[in-house]
N, C-alpha and C positions, 0 to 999 in steps of 0.2 A: 462515446462522444456526447458532448453536451448540446442542448438546444441553445444556441448562442444568444438568442434575443429574448428568451424566456428568463424569468427571475431564477435565482438559485433555488428558492423555495419550490417553484413550479418544476424545476428539473428534478429535484428529489421526489416530489409528489408523483411524477410520472413513473419513477422507478418503483414506487410503493404499490403500483398496480399489478405487480407480479403475483402469482398465486400465494406464495408465502408472505409477501409484503402486505397483501390485501387483508389477511387475517388480523395482523397487528393494527393496520390502518383502520379497519372497521371497528376494532375495540376502542381505539383512542381518538379517532377522527384523523383524516388524512393530513390536514394542515398541522395538527398538533404532533403527529408522528413525524412528518417531514421536518418540522421545527426542531424536534428533539434530536434528529439526525444531524441537522446543521449545527446544533449546539455541540454535539459529540465530536464533530470534525473541526470545530472552532470557527465556523462561518456564520453563526446566527446573526451577528451584527451586519452582515452583508446580504441578508435574505431577500431583499427587494431589488437587488441589482442584477443585471445580466452577466453571465460568465465571460462575455466577450471583453470586458474591461478588467478582468482579474489577472493578477500576476500568476506566473507558471505554478508556483507552489500551492496557491489557493485553488487553481484548476485541478491539481492532483488531489487535493483534499475533497473537492467536489466529486471527482470520479470515484473516490473511495466511498463518499457519502451516498452516491447513487447505487453503488453495490450494496451498501448497508440497507438501503430501502427495500431490498428483496428479502431482508431478514435472514441472512445466511448463517449456517453453522460453520461453514468453511469458506474463507475468503482467499481467493487466488489473486496475487499481485505480481504482475510482470514488470520487473525493473522499476519499482516504486520510487527510486532515488535518481533515476537518470534525468539529466538535464536540469537538475535543481541546484541552487546555491547551497553552501554548507548550512546556512541558517534554515533554509527550507527543508533540507534533509533532516535536520534535527527535529523540526516540527512533525515531519512524517514519522520519524522514529518514535517520538512521544505518542503520536496517535496510534501506531501499531501496538505499542506496549499497553495503552489504555484498552484497545479492542481485545487484546489477549486477556487482560485482567477481567474484562467483562464477559469472558467465556467464548469468544470467537476464535476459532483455530485459523491461523494465518499461514499460508504457504506462499513463499516468494521465490522469484528468480532474481538474480542481480549480479552486478559487477562492481558495485560500490562497496568494497569489502570493509572499509572503515566503519560504515554503519552496520553492516551485517554481522561483523565480528562480535559486537557486544549485545546484539539484539536476539540472535538465534542460539538455541542450545545445540543444534546439530546442522552440519553442512554436508551436502552431496556435491562433489566436484565432478564435472563432466567436461569433455573436450571433443568438439566436432560430433556431438550427439552420442558419445560413448562414455560410459561410466568409468571414472578413475578410482575414486575412494569416497569414503564418508566417515564422519566422526565429529568430535568437538571442533569448533572453528579454528582454534590455535593449532591443533594437531594437523588438520587438513592444510592450513596455510603453510605449515613447515614441511609438508610432504614433498620430497624431491621430484616425484613424477608430476605433481600439481605445479610446482615452480617451473619445471621445464615446459609444461604444456602452456602455461600462461605467459611466461617471460622468455622462453627459449632456452635451448641447451647452453650450459655454461653460465647461467644467470643466478646460481644459488647465492652468490654474494650480494645480490640486489634485494633478496627477500628479507 
């Protein structure tokens, strides 16, 4: 959650106080480190405004930025595309690609398959907490058991 009435910069700065984040923040200065994170998530031009006035897509970027303030090696994202417009989803996709290119391992859960299909090299399909299969996205999407689990029996023609 964000501190709704603090600035975006201050929200990121708070997350930089984690043990791993402190090491980097101490090296560069907390405001400089927080500003670099805002730049990385595409929000540096909004650094001095509170999150309460942000659109949903920018709030999601702020949440990811707060996680980045901890200087993670592994970033866990739960449904990063849910509730976002197509344009906002594309912005989050671009950000995830950039993070991966910068050496951050990203692990995601999600149901917005349109974005996941071209973003991830490997998919694990589960249904009601049980493992179904795993593999390349297209292979998993065409799996009969996966189609039945997500669309219902007799839905193969819809996939």
